[in-house]
C-alpha angles and dihedrals in degrees: 000000000000115000120212120225136192130219129221107251094240090059096055090102086073093050094089132113111290093240091055092047093050094044090057089056104046093158089076128070098194141008133223129197138200133187117208114203120198131193131183114228114191115234118238091250093053124234129112109342115235116234121252126201127219111242125181126202120228116239117257089239093055131077114283089024116213095004122136125231145150119268111278149102143160121340108232116217091196093051107028118066090201137010088253091056086057091058091051093048095048093049091051094046095048102037108016088237124128122224114235098177138009102220110176145355101238101180147348117212126189125202139164115235103220098196096046094034093225135127114235131195116201117203114200122195138186107234139181122220133214092233093062093073135042141176114283123218090259092056097259131105127274133188116256113228110247093243088060097050105108103234110179120191131200100237095213089059107029132022105187144008136205140183099236130205118225093238092055092048092047092048091049092051097043098044102027089220104080134109095286131053115212128192109265094237088056096043089049093069115099088233112017118211092255091059093043087055089060090048092049091049092053092047091051093049092050090049091052091050091051091051095053100035114112119250112256118249114258 
């Protein structure tokens, strides 16, 4: 069944036919996409729950064996009507989850593919998924605990998944000996896309607070 998704208004400039999008960026030969999915898992002591990011581990039989990453892949001009459709498709194919909203563009990374001799731009987004919320007994919506979100992997591509804390990701990148192994070309960036996703999430939350905060009395 097809799942509908919405787009944050400030991202509508990307919601254009793929050919139009690519033609406006002739310096690139191909485009990649990623969809970062966050959940908030309450700590045992209560308080504000820290966000956790869905990471998936590449199969040992695939390229970059055993490395962790966010859901994503190549945008397909013949299959995706827009770049944003590519994000939705890749998330569904790699996790079985269905994007309900594309919230923010968290990073754009550019690399040169030595073997294929092409220049690639990867667009990474923060997204929300339908499976992260459900109807509550009183008829409203409630947050689904991360352990109950039905992530489904394609075994030939990914072998495991985890809801990762920022501090564990940062430690793994900075020391090279943490919980998660990242591909060296990714870990070599001063601020890898996974960490920029956390930064973008915090900036968005602060912006929302500022928008709804009452004006101080003069």
